[in-house]
C-alpha positions in Angstrom: 174.3 -277.0 -36.9 174.5 -277.4 -33.1 172.3 -279.0 -30.5 170.0 -276.6 -28.7 170.9 -276.0 -25.1 167.2 -275.3 -24.2 165.0 -277.5 -26.5 165.8 -281.1 -26.1 166.4 -282.9 -29.4 166.4 -279.7 -31.4 169.2 -278.4 -33.6 170.0 -274.7 -34.0 170.5 -273.5 -37.5 170.7 -270.2 -39.5 169.4 -269.7 -43.0 169.9 -266.8 -45.4 166.6 -265.7 -46.7 166.0 -263.1 -49.5 166.0 -260.2 -47.0 167.9 -261.4 -43.9 169.3 -264.3 -41.9 166.8 -266.1 -39.6 167.9 -268.2 -36.6 165.7 -271.2 -35.9 165.6 -274.6 -34.2 163.9 -277.7 -35.7 163.3 -281.4 -34.9 161.1 -284.2 -35.8 159.4 -285.7 -38.8 155.8 -285.5 -39.9 153.4 -282.6 -40.6 155.1 -279.3 -40.2 154.3 -277.0 -37.3 155.7 -273.4 -37.1 156.0 -271.9 -33.6 156.3 -268.1 -33.2 157.4 -266.5 -30.0 156.5 -263.1 -28.5 158.2 -260.3 -26.6 160.4 -260.3 -24.6 161.2 -263.9 -25.4 162.9 -265.8 -28.2 162.3 -269.3 -29.7 163.4 -270.6 -26.3 159.9 -269.9 -24.9 158.8 -273.2 -26.6 161.3 -275.3 -24.7 158.6 -277.1 -22.6 156.1 -277.5 -25.5 158.0 -278.2 -28.7 159.5 -281.6 -27.7 156.0 -282.8 -26.8 154.8 -282.0 -30.4 157.8 -283.8 -31.8 157.1 -286.9 -29.7 153.5 -286.8 -31.1 154.8 -287.1 -34.6 155.2 -283.5 -35.9 158.1 -281.7 -37.5 158.5 -278.5 -35.4 160.3 -275.3 -36.6 160.7 -272.5 -34.1 162.5 -269.3 -35.4 163.5 -266.1 -33.7 161.4 -263.4 -35.3 163.3 -260.7 -37.2 164.8 -258.3 -34.7 164.7 -260.9 -31.9 167.2 -263.4 -30.5 169.9 -264.3 -33.0 168.0 -263.4 -36.1 169.0 -260.4 -38.1 167.9 -256.9 -37.1 167.4 -255.0 -40.4 167.4 -251.2 -40.6 164.0 -249.7 -40.2 162.5 -246.5 -41.7 160.0 -243.8 -40.7 157.0 -246.0 -41.8 158.3 -248.9 -39.6 157.4 -251.2 -42.6 160.5 -253.4 -42.1 159.0 -254.4 -38.7 155.4 -254.7 -39.8 153.7 -258.0 -39.2 153.4 -258.3 -43.0 157.2 -258.3 -43.3 157.6 -260.7 -40.4 155.0 -263.1 -41.9 156.8 -263.0 -45.3 160.0 -264.1 -43.4 158.1 -267.2 -42.2 156.9 -268.1 -45.6 160.4 -267.8 -47.0 161.7 -270.0 -44.1 159.1 -272.7 -44.6 159.5 -272.7 -48.3 163.2 -273.0 -47.9 162.6 -276.1 -45.7 160.3 -277.5 -48.4 156.9 -276.8 -46.8 154.2 -275.3 -49.0 151.6 -275.5 -46.2 151.8 -275.9 -42.5 150.2 -275.2 -39.2 151.2 -272.1 -37.2 151.1 -271.4 -33.5 151.9 -268.0 -32.2 152.2 -266.5 -28.7 152.0 -262.8 -28.0 153.8 -260.9 -30.9 154.1 -264.2 -32.7 150.3 -264.6 -32.6 150.1 -261.2 -34.4 152.5 -262.4 -37.0 150.5 -265.6 -37.4 147.3 -263.6 -37.9 148.9 -261.6 -40.7 150.4 -264.9 -42.1 146.9 -266.4 -42.3 145.5 -263.4 -44.1 148.3 -262.8 -46.6 149.0 -266.5 -47.3 145.8 -268.4 -46.8 146.9 -271.3 -49.0 149.9 -271.9 -46.8 148.2 -271.9 -43.4 146.4 -275.2 -42.6 145.6 -274.3 -39.0 146.4 -271.4 -36.8 146.5 -271.1 -33.0 146.9 -267.8 -31.2 148.0 -267.6 -27.6 146.8 -264.9 -25.2 146.0 -262.2 -27.7 143.0 -260.5 -29.1 143.4 -258.9 -32.6 145.6 -255.8 -32.6 143.1 -253.6 -34.2 140.5 -254.6 -31.6 142.7 -254.0 -28.7 143.7 -250.5 -29.8 140.1 -249.7 -30.7 138.9 -250.7 -27.2 141.8 -249.2 -25.2 140.7 -247.7 -21.9 142.5 -246.7 -18.7 142.7 -250.2 -17.3 144.2 -251.7 -20.4 146.6 -248.8 -20.8 147.7 -249.2 -17.2 148.2 -253.0 -17.4 149.8 -252.9 -20.9 151.8 -249.7 -20.4 154.6 -251.0 -22.7 152.3 -250.8 -25.7 152.4 -247.0 -25.3 155.9 -246.7 -23.9 157.8 -248.7 -26.6 156.1 -246.7 -29.5 157.6 -243.4 -28.4 159.9 -241.9 -31.0 163.5 -240.8 -31.2 165.1 -243.6 -29.2 163.5 -242.6 -25.9 162.4 -246.1 -24.8 165.6 -247.7 -26.1 167.8 -245.3 -24.1 165.7 -245.7 -20.9 165.6 -249.5 -21.1 169.3 -249.7 -21.9 170.1 -248.0 -18.6 169.0 -251.2 -16.8 167.8 -253.9 -19.3 167.8 -256.6 -16.6 165.5 -254.7 -14.3 163.1 -254.0 -17.2 163.1 -257.5 -18.5 162.6 -259.1 -15.1 159.8 -256.7 -14.2 158.1 -257.3 -17.5 158.2 -261.1 -17.3 157.2 -261.1 -13.6 154.3 -258.7 -14.2 152.7 -261.1 -16.7 153.4 -264.4 -14.8 150.9 -265.9 -12.4 152.7 -269.2 -11.8 155.8 -268.7 -9.8 159.0 -270.4 -11.0 157.7 -270.9 -14.6 160.9 -269.3 -16.0 164.2 -270.6 -14.5 167.3 -268.5 -14.1 169.1 -270.1 -17.1 166.2 -269.0 -19.4 166.1 -265.5 -17.9 169.8 -265.3 -18.6 169.3 -266.3 -22.2 166.5 -263.8 -22.8 168.7 -261.2 -21.1 171.6 -262.0 -23.5 169.5 -260.8 -26.4 167.9 -258.0 -24.5 171.2 -256.4 -23.7 171.9 -255.9 -27.4 171.0 -252.3 -28.4 170.0 -253.5 -31.8 167.5 -255.9 -30.3 166.0 -253.1 -28.1 165.6 -250.9 -31.2 164.1 -253.7 -33.2 161.6 -254.5 -30.4 160.5 -250.8 -30.2 160.2 -250.8 -34.0 158.0 -253.9 -33.7 155.6 -252.0 -31.4 155.8 -248.8 -33.4 154.8 -250.8 -36.5 151.9 -252.3 -34.5 150.6 -248.8 -33.7 150.9 -247.5 -37.2 151.5 -249.6 -40.4 150.0 -252.7 -38.9 146.8 -250.9 -38.2 146.7 -249.5 -41.7 147.1 -253.1 -43.1 144.3 -254.2 -40.7 142.1 -251.5 -41.9 142.6 -252.5 -45.5 141.7 -256.1 -44.6 139.0 -255.3 -42.0 136.4 -257.5 -43.8 138.8 -260.2 -44.7 138.5 -263.3 -42.6 140.9 -266.1 -41.8 139.7 -269.2 -43.6 141.9 -271.8 -41.7 140.5 -273.3 -38.5 141.6 -271.0 -35.6 142.1 -272.0 -32.0 142.4 -269.2 -29.4 143.9 -270.0 -26.1 144.3 -267.5 -23.3 145.3 -267.3 -19.7 142.3 -267.1 -17.4 144.4 -264.8 -15.1 146.0 -262.7 -17.9 145.1 -259.2 -18.8 143.7 -260.4 -22.2 141.7 -263.1 -20.5 140.3 -260.7 -17.9 139.5 -257.7 -20.2 138.3 -259.3 -23.4 135.9 -262.0 -24.6 138.8 -263.5 -26.5 136.9 -266.1 -28.5 134.3 -263.5 -29.6 137.1 -261.1 -30.8 138.5 -263.9 -33.0 135.0 -264.9 -34.3 135.0 -261.4 -35.8 138.2 -262.2 -37.7 138.0 -265.9 -38.6 135.4 -268.3 -40.0 136.0 -271.3 -37.8 137.0 -270.5 -34.2 137.3 -272.5 -31.1 138.7 -271.3 -27.8 139.7 -272.3 -24.3 141.2 -270.6 -21.2 144.0 -272.2 -19.2 144.7 -271.6 -15.5 147.7 -269.3 -15.8 148.8 -265.8 -16.8 150.1 -264.5 -20.1 153.1 -266.8 -20.7 151.1 -269.9 -21.5 154.0 -271.9 -23.1 156.0 -271.5 -19.9 153.2 -271.5 -17.3 151.0 -274.2 -18.6 153.0 -276.3 -21.1 151.3 -279.6 -20.5 147.8 -278.3 -20.8 148.8 -276.2 -23.8 150.4 -279.2 -25.6 147.3 -281.3 -25.0 145.0 -278.7 -26.5 147.3 -278.1 -29.5 147.7 -281.8 -30.3 143.9 -282.3 -30.3 143.5 -279.2 -32.5 146.2 -280.3 -34.9 144.8 -283.9 -35.1 141.1 -282.8 -35.5 
């Protein structure tokens, strides 16, 4: 156990779960809150938000998803099942049970929001509250794909290409791809400092991470959609808070709250004055809305 260099007051730990080792940080005492990051970040994306939740009286756990950061990157297969959101959600259940939590609140940004969605469907008794940040449901976004969305979110269609094509192309200059990807989704300049970029890049330069990220997206375009079809009429029963960036692609192209009202029974929603990377661009406003949601 070592102190986190990015999340003040948090310790970095690794735990062997039934299928793999998960890297995570944790701090605080009180009701448990699980924070799930997205692509191309790691748990470090929560550095401006997680300490505020701890100060408010919560125990906060922020892992690296399987395939990301310093968590294990298991072998995949032609079905991409090892990188399905169902598999990633099961990891989080194993982690939280290992830490002694039978139920908890979950907050997910980007890919982490998709894991949180599946978590709330597959383990409804475990999820007390769920917040999803700057996403509409995966099935909805693919079903409504048009030229504008495909242009803005090109990586959804690039990363799913087979035979290692995106892995090889990104590996030729991972720093260029990473910086362009982050900058393209940011609307508030300076929201990510160079030390954080360097930390994201440390992971992104690992060929195993690049492959795992592509497998995450390949799963989203295949096995995850099959799981969503199976559960098309199954609703999230926990209270759900949707938060999106008013200047993000999701915020501009979708009625975000309405998309989640199709998937959950109790939905509230709010837009924040930022782009996609809400935990980094609008951490104070985000923390305020999350704390109100968790308290209510």
